[in-house]
C-alpha positions in Angstrom: 15.3 17.0 31.8 15.3 14.4 29.3 14.0 11.9 31.5 11.5 14.0 33.0 10.2 14.5 29.2 10.5 10.7 28.1 8.4 10.1 31.4 5.5 12.6 30.5 5.6 11.1 26.7 5.3 7.6 28.0 2.6 8.5 30.6 0.7 10.3 27.5 0.8 7.2 25.6 -0.6 4.8 28.6 -3.2 7.4 29.0 -4.1 7.2 25.3 -4.1 3.6 25.3 -6.3 3.2 28.5 -8.9 5.3 26.6 -8.8 3.7 23.4 -8.2 0.1 24.0 -10.0 -2.8 25.5 -8.3 -6.2 26.0 -10.3 -9.1 25.9 -8.3 -12.6 25.5 -5.6 -12.2 23.0 -7.6 -9.5 20.9 -6.9 -5.9 21.6 -9.8 -3.7 20.7 -8.9 -0.1 19.4 -12.3 2.1 19.4 -11.5 5.5 19.2 -14.4 8.3 19.7 -15.6 9.7 16.5 -13.5 12.1 14.7 -13.8 15.0 12.4 -15.4 14.9 9.4 -14.1 12.6 6.4 -12.0 14.4 4.0 -10.3 13.2 0.7 -6.5 13.8 0.5 -6.0 17.2 -1.4 -5.5 17.2 -4.9 -2.1 17.9 -6.6 -2.1 21.4 -8.8 -1.6 20.4 -12.4 0.5 23.4 -13.6 0.3 22.4 -17.0 -1.9 24.0 -19.6 -1.6 21.8 -22.2 -4.2 19.0 -22.8 -2.5 15.5 -22.3 0.2 16.7 -20.2 -0.1 16.7 -16.1 2.7 18.7 -14.8 3.2 18.7 -11.1 5.8 20.0 -8.3 6.7 17.6 -5.6 8.9 18.2 -2.9 10.0 15.7 -0.1 10.4 17.6 3.0 9.7 17.9 6.9 7.0 19.2 7.7 4.4 20.0 10.9 1.7 17.6 10.7 -1.2 17.3 13.2 -1.4 13.5 14.3 -4.4 12.9 16.5 -3.9 16.3 18.2 0.0 16.0 18.4 2.1 18.2 16.2 4.6 16.2 14.8 7.5 16.7 12.4 6.9 14.1 9.5 8.5 13.3 6.3 6.0 14.6 3.8 5.6 15.3 0.1 4.6 19.1 -0.5 3.9 19.4 3.3 1.0 17.2 3.5 0.0 13.9 5.1 -1.0 12.2 3.1 0.5 13.5 0.0 -1.4 15.0 -2.6 -3.3 12.7 -5.1 -1.9 13.1 -8.5 -4.9 12.6 -10.9 -4.2 11.4 -14.7 -5.7 9.7 -17.4 -4.6 6.9 -19.9 -2.5 8.4 -22.9 -1.3 11.5 -20.4 2.4 12.6 -20.1 3.0 12.9 -16.4 5.8 15.3 -15.7 7.2 15.5 -12.1 9.2 18.1 -11.0 10.9 16.6 -7.8 12.8 18.2 -5.2 14.7 16.8 -2.4 14.4 18.9 0.5 15.0 16.3 3.2 17.7 17.4 5.7 21.0 15.7 5.6 20.8 14.4 9.2 23.2 11.7 9.4 23.0 7.8 9.0 20.1 5.5 9.8 19.9 2.0 11.3 20.7 0.4 7.8 23.7 2.6 7.4 22.5 4.8 4.7 22.5 8.7 4.7 18.9 9.6 5.8 18.5 12.4 2.9 18.5 9.9 0.2 15.7 9.4 -1.8 14.0 8.9 -5.0 10.4 8.1 -6.2 8.5 4.8 -7.3 5.2 4.9 -8.9 3.7 2.0 -7.7 1.3 0.2 -10.2 2.1 2.2 -13.1 2.6 0.3 -16.3 5.5 2.5 -17.3 9.1 2.3 -18.5 11.7 1.5 -15.5 14.2 3.4 -17.4 15.7 6.9 -17.8 13.4 9.6 -16.3 10.4 7.2 -15.6 9.8 4.6 -12.8 13.7 4.2 -12.6 14.2 3.1 -9.1 17.9 2.8 -9.5 18.1 6.4 -9.3 18.7 8.3 -6.1 18.8 11.8 -5.0 20.5 13.6 -2.0 19.6 16.8 0.0 19.1 19.8 -2.4 19.1 17.9 -5.7 16.3 18.3 -8.3 15.1 16.0 -11.0 12.4 15.9 -13.7 10.7 12.8 -14.1 8.6 11.9 -17.1 6.0 9.1 -17.6 4.3 8.2 -20.8 0.9 6.6 -19.8 -0.2 5.2 -23.4 0.0 1.9 -22.1 -1.5 2.5 -18.8 -5.0 0.9 -18.4 -7.6 3.4 -17.1 -9.6 3.1 -14.0 -7.1 2.0 -11.1 -5.7 3.7 -8.0 -1.9 3.7 -7.6 0.3 5.2 -5.5 3.5 6.9 -4.9 6.6 6.6 -2.5 10.2 6.5 -2.1 12.1 3.4 -3.2 15.7 3.8 -2.2 17.3 0.7 -0.8 17.9 1.4 2.9 15.6 4.4 3.1 12.3 3.4 1.8 10.9 1.7 5.0 11.9 4.7 7.1 10.7 7.2 4.5 7.3 5.8 4.1 7.0 4.9 8.0 7.8 8.7 8.3 4.9 10.0 5.9 6.0 9.8 2.4 3.1 8.3 0.6 0.4 9.5 -1.8 -2.4 8.3 -4.2 -1.9 8.2 -8.0 -5.3 8.0 -9.6 -6.0 7.1 -13.0 -9.3 8.1 -14.6 -11.9 5.7 -15.4 -12.3 4.8 -19.6 -15.9 3.5 -18.7 -18.9 5.8 -18.3 -20.6 2.9 -16.1 -19.2 4.4 -12.9 -20.2 7.8 -13.7 -22.2 10.0 -11.2 -21.4 8.2 -8.1 -20.1 10.0 -5.0 -16.3 8.8 -5.1 -13.9 8.9 -2.2 -10.1 8.0 -2.0 -8.9 6.5 1.3 -5.1 6.1 2.2 -4.9 3.8 5.0 -1.7 4.5 7.2 -0.3 3.9 10.7 2.3 5.6 12.9 3.8 5.8 16.4 5.4 9.1 17.6 8.1 9.2 20.1 7.5 13.0 21.1 7.0 14.9 18.0 9.1 12.5 15.6 8.2 9.1 14.0 9.3 6.3 16.4 12.7 5.1 15.7 13.4 1.5 14.7 14.1 -1.6 16.6 15.4 -4.8 15.9 12.0 -6.3 16.3 10.6 -3.7 13.9 12.9 -5.1 11.2 12.0 -8.6 12.0 8.1 -8.2 12.1 7.6 -5.1 9.9 7.0 -1.5 11.7 3.3 -1.0 12.9 2.1 2.0 14.6 -0.2 2.8 17.5 -2.2 5.4 16.1 -4.2 4.1 12.5 -5.8 6.8 10.6 -7.7 7.2 7.2 -6.3 10.0 5.3 -4.2 11.4 8.4 -7.1 11.4 10.6 -8.5 8.9 13.4 -11.9 7.5 12.9 -13.1 10.3 10.6 -17.1 10.3 9.8 -18.4 9.8 6.6 -21.8 10.6 5.9 -23.9 8.8 3.7 -27.7 9.0 2.8 -30.0 5.9 3.4 -29.9 3.8 0.3 -27.0 5.8 -1.4 -24.1 4.0 -3.3 -20.5 5.4 -3.1 -17.3 4.1 -4.6 -14.4 4.2 -2.4 -10.8 3.7 -3.3 -8.7 2.4 -0.8 -4.7 2.0 -0.7 -3.0 0.3 2.1 0.2 2.7 2.2 1.1 1.0 5.7 4.6 -0.2 6.1 3.5 -3.6 7.4 0.0 -3.6 8.9 -2.6 -6.0 7.2 -6.2 -4.5 7.1 -8.8 -7.0 7.1 -11.8 -5.0 6.2 -15.6 -5.2 7.1 -18.4 -2.6 7.4 -20.8 -3.3 10.2 -24.3 -4.7 8.7 -23.0 -4.0 5.1 -21.7 -5.9 2.2 -18.6 -4.3 0.1 -18.6 -4.9 -3.3 -15.4 -5.1 -5.3 -15.2 -3.5 -8.6 -11.6 -3.0 -9.1 -8.1 -4.1 -7.6 -4.5 -3.1 -8.2 -4.5 -3.2 -12.1 -7.9 -1.8 -13.0 -11.7 -2.5 -13.0 -13.6 -5.5 -12.9 -16.2 -7.2 -15.1 -18.8 -6.8 -12.6 -19.1 -6.0 -9.0 -18.1 -9.0 -6.5 -19.8 -9.0 -3.1 -17.9 -9.6 -0.1 -18.2 -9.3 3.8 -14.5 -8.9 4.5 -11.9 -7.7 2.1 -7.9 -8.3 3.2 -5.3 -5.9 2.1 -1.7 -6.4 2.6 0.8 -3.5 2.3 0.9 -1.7 -1.0 -2.6 -3.5 -2.3 -5.0 -1.5 -3.6 -9.0 -1.9 -3.7 -12.1 -0.4 -5.6 -15.4 -1.1 -4.0 -19.0 0.2 -4.2 -20.9 0.6 -0.8 -24.5 0.6 -0.6 -25.5 2.4 2.7 -28.4 0.8 4.8 -31.9 1.9 4.7 -31.6 2.4 8.5 -30.2 5.8 9.8 -27.1 5.6 12.4 -23.4 5.0 12.8 -21.6 1.9 11.2 -17.9 1.0 12.1 -15.5 0.5 9.2 -13.5 -2.2 11.1 -10.0 -3.8 10.5 -10.3 -7.2 12.3 -7.6 -9.4 13.6 -5.4 -11.1 10.8 -3.6 -14.2 12.0 -0.7 -14.0 9.6 1.3 -16.7 11.8 1.6 -19.3 14.4 1.7 -16.4 17.5 5.5 -17.6 17.7 8.4 -14.6 17.8 7.3 -13.9 14.0 3.9 -12.5 15.2 2.6 -9.2 13.8 0.7 -6.5 15.7 -2.2 -6.5 13.3 -2.9 -10.4 14.0 -4.4 -9.4 17.3 -5.9 -6.0 17.1 -9.4 -4.9 15.9 -9.4 -1.4 15.0 -12.3 1.2 14.1 -10.8 2.7 11.1 -13.8 5.3 10.3 -17.5 5.9 10.9 -20.2 5.8 8.6 -23.0 8.0 9.7 -26.1 7.0 7.6 -28.4 10.2 7.8 -30.6 12.5 5.7 -33.1 12.0 3.1 -33.3 8.4 1.6 -32.2 7.8 -2.1 -32.7 5.3 -4.6 -29.2 4.2 -6.0 -28.1 0.9 -7.7 -24.8 -0.6 -8.1 -24.2 -1.3 -12.0 -24.4 -4.9 -13.0 -21.6 -4.6 -15.6 -18.4 -2.5 -15.5 -15.7 -3.4 -17.6 -16.3 -6.0 -20.7 -12.5 -6.1 -21.3 -11.7 -7.4 -18.0 -11.2 -11.4 -18.4 -9.0 -14.2 -16.9 -6.5 -15.5 -19.1 -5.1 -18.8 -19.5 -1.1 -19.4 -19.9 -0.1 -20.1 -23.4 1.4 -23.5 -24.1 4.9 -24.0 -23.3 4.8 -21.0 -21.0 7.9 -21.1 -18.7 7.6 -21.5 -15.0 10.0 -19.9 -12.4 10.4 -20.5 -8.8 11.2 -17.8 -6.6 11.5 -18.5 -2.8 11.1 -16.2 0.1 13.0 -16.9 3.2 14.1 -15.3 6.3 17.3 -16.5 8.1 18.4 -16.4 11.7 21.3 -15.6 13.3 23.0 -19.1 15.0 21.9 -18.9 18.5 20.6 -15.7 18.8 16.7 -14.7 18.7 17.1 -11.9 16.0 16.8 -11.3 12.4 20.1 -11.9 10.2 18.8 -11.3 6.6 15.9 -11.8 4.3 16.4 -13.5 1.1 15.1 -14.6 -2.4 16.6 -17.9 -3.6 19.3 -17.5 -0.8 20.4 -14.1 -1.9 19.8 -11.3 0.4 19.8 -8.2 -2.0 22.2 -5.4 -1.9 23.2 -2.9 -4.4 26.4 -5.2 -5.3 24.6 -8.7 -5.3 21.1 -9.9 -6.2 19.0 -12.6 -7.4 18.3 -11.8 -10.9 15.3 -12.9 -13.3 16.1 -12.3 -17.0 12.9 -12.1 -19.1 12.2 -11.5 -22.7 9.5 -8.8 -23.8 6.4 -9.9 -25.2 6.4 -12.9 -23.7 4.6 -14.9 -20.6 5.9 -16.7 -17.6 4.4 -18.3 -14.7 6.1 -17.3 -11.5 5.9 -19.8 -8.7 6.4 -17.6 -5.3 7.2 -19.9 -2.3 7.2 -18.9 1.2 9.4 -20.7 3.4 9.1 -18.2 6.2 6.8 -18.2 9.3 5.2 -15.0 8.4 3.1 -13.7 5.0 4.7 -11.8 2.4 2.9 -9.4 0.1 5.0 -10.1 -3.1 5.2 -7.0 -5.3 6.5 -6.9 -9.0 7.2 -3.7 -10.7 6.1 -2.4 -14.5 3.9 -5.6 -15.2 0.7 -6.6 -13.4 -0.1 -10.4 -13.4 -3.3 -12.8 -12.8 -3.4 -15.1 -9.9 -3.7 -18.8 -10.8 -3.4 -20.5 -7.3 -2.7 -19.7 -3.8 -1.9 -22.4 -1.2 -2.6 -21.7 2.4 -3.5 -18.2 4.0 -6.9 -16.5 3.9 -9.7 -18.6 2.1 -11.9 -15.7 0.9 -8.8 -13.8 -0.5 -7.6 -16.9 -2.2 -11.2 -17.6 -3.6 -11.5 -14.1 -4.9 -8.3 -13.7 -6.8 -8.1 -17.0 -8.1 -11.6 -16.8 -9.8 -12.1 -13.2 -10.9 -10.3 -11.3 -13.6 -8.3 -9.0 -11.3 -4.9 -7.9 -12.1 -2.5 -7.4 -9.3 1.0 -6.1 -8.7 0.9 -7.2 -5.1 -0.1 -10.6 -3.7 0.1 -12.1 -0.5 2.2 -15.3 -0.3 1.1 -17.3 2.9 3.4 -18.4 5.4 4.7 -21.7 4.5 2.4 -21.6 1.3 3.0 -20.5 -2.4 1.2 -18.7 -5.3 1.4 -19.0 -9.0 1.2 -16.1 -11.0 0.6 -15.7 -14.6 3.1 -12.7 -15.7 2.6 -10.9 -19.0 6.0 -9.1 -19.9 4.7 -6.4 -22.3 5.9 -3.0 -23.7 8.9 -1.8 -21.7 12.4 -3.2 -21.4 14.8 -2.3 -18.7 15.9 -3.4 -15.1 13.3 -3.1 -12.2 12.6 -5.1 -9.2 10.5 -7.5 -7.3 10.2 -7.6 -3.2 8.2 -8.2 -0.3 6.2 -5.1 0.5 6.5 -5.2 4.0 9.2 -2.6 3.4 11.6 -3.9 6.2 11.8 -6.9 5.0 12.7 -5.5 1.6 15.1 -3.4 2.9 16.8 -6.7 4.9 17.3 -8.4 1.3 14.1 -9.9 0.5 14.2 -8.3 -3.1 15.5 -9.2 -6.3 16.2 -7.9 -9.8 13.9 -8.3 -13.0 15.8 -7.7 -16.2 13.6 -7.3 -19.1 15.1 -7.5 -22.6 
C-alpha cells in the first residue's frame, strides 16, 4: 500500500514538472500558468487598546495549508502561510504572547526534539536579552512565553521578518512554513499615497502532505523547493494601471534559494534595504536577494497594457561543482503583473530620506577577521561541518566576538568555501565598505549607496568589509550564515556586547 501511494506521488510530481518546466541547455525554466489574484499576507490583529502598545497572540502549530492545489500539513504561526504580518512603528512597545503548540514528534536529523522552538525578530534593533530578541531561549510543546520589545531605538520605514531560531531546529521549522513579515511604519511622508504590497518569497517541496524530509545533500547545499511562491501562491496576478507607481516590500524567507529579480520591460527602483529607507530611488534592471535579505522598491507600470512577468533568473553561486545550488540553474516566474484599466499619472519621489548617509570609519577603528569555511569528511563526498574561524558552533562551543558598547568595528568576513554565504548579524545593522567577487551589480549598489544591512552576501572565495556600529544594547547574540542549513551545521558564532 505504501509503495503504491509513493508511486502515485512521484507520478504526480513528474506530471507537474513536465507541464511547468522547459529545459534548455543547463537552465531550467519554471513558468507556471497565471494563478489567483495577488493578495498581501493577512495582518496580525492588535489586541491592545493602548496607544503605543502593539499586542499580539502568536501560536506555533501544524495547520492544513493549500500549496498549489495540495492540502499540506505545514508548520505555521496562527495557522496561516505565510504568517500574519506584524505592523509596528518606531517608539512602540511590541508584546507577543507566544504559545508553542507544535507536536512532540520525535527527534530530527540534527538530533533535536522537533517541538523545541523560539522566536527571532530578524532585523529589529532591540535588546538581545531577557524577554526581547533572546534567541538563547527555547520552548517545548505546550510552553507559553510573553516576549516584549522596546522599539524606541528602531528606525522607521523598514521591512523585517520573524522566524524560529533554535539551533538544530530553525532550518526545518522555517522550511516547514514558520516565517512572517514584520513591518515598521515610515517616519517620512514622502511615500504616502502609493499603493503598497508586501511580498514573502518562499519555496517548498512536499512529500505527500508534509514538507519533504532532509537529505545529506540538502545540508550541504541548503534546502531548496520545487514549488516557488509569493505569499503562499504560485504565480499570482497583480493588477496595475498604466503609468501607476506601486511600492513593493519584498523579503526572501527561503532557507537557501537566491532570487535574482527582474520585471519584464520595467526598471525596479530601490528605495530601502534591510535597515531602512535610502536617500533617493536607485534604478536597477536586476536585484539580487539572498536568504534573509529584504528590499523596498518602487515600480512604475508600463504605458502599454499587457502581462509582465516578475522573474527570478539563474544566479551562479559556484563553479558547478558538487557545491552547486538549485537556484543557480533555474529561471522562475514568481508573479505576473497585469497592466490594465485607465491610465494614471504617477511619479516616483526624487527624495525620500535625508537622514540616509554613508558613514566613514572613525580613526583607529578596530578590524576583525571572520572566516567562513566548510570542511569535508576525509575521502567522502559529504559535508562534515561548517565553521567560523575554524570552530563549528554548538551550544557548548563557539567562536565569540567580544565588543564594547558605543564603538565602531570593521568586520572583514572571508569566505574560504566554494559557495556564496549570506552573512547575518543580529541587533546592529552595518554598512558595506567593500565586496570582493560575486555579482557586480550587487557590489556596486551596496558599496556606494547609504544602505544599512543585516544580511550581506559573501561571495565564494571572496570577502566583504562591514562598518559595524555597536549601539544601544548589551548582551549576547549571534552572527551566522543565513543559508539556515549551514548555520545548523556550525557556521555561526556568538557576539558578546558589553
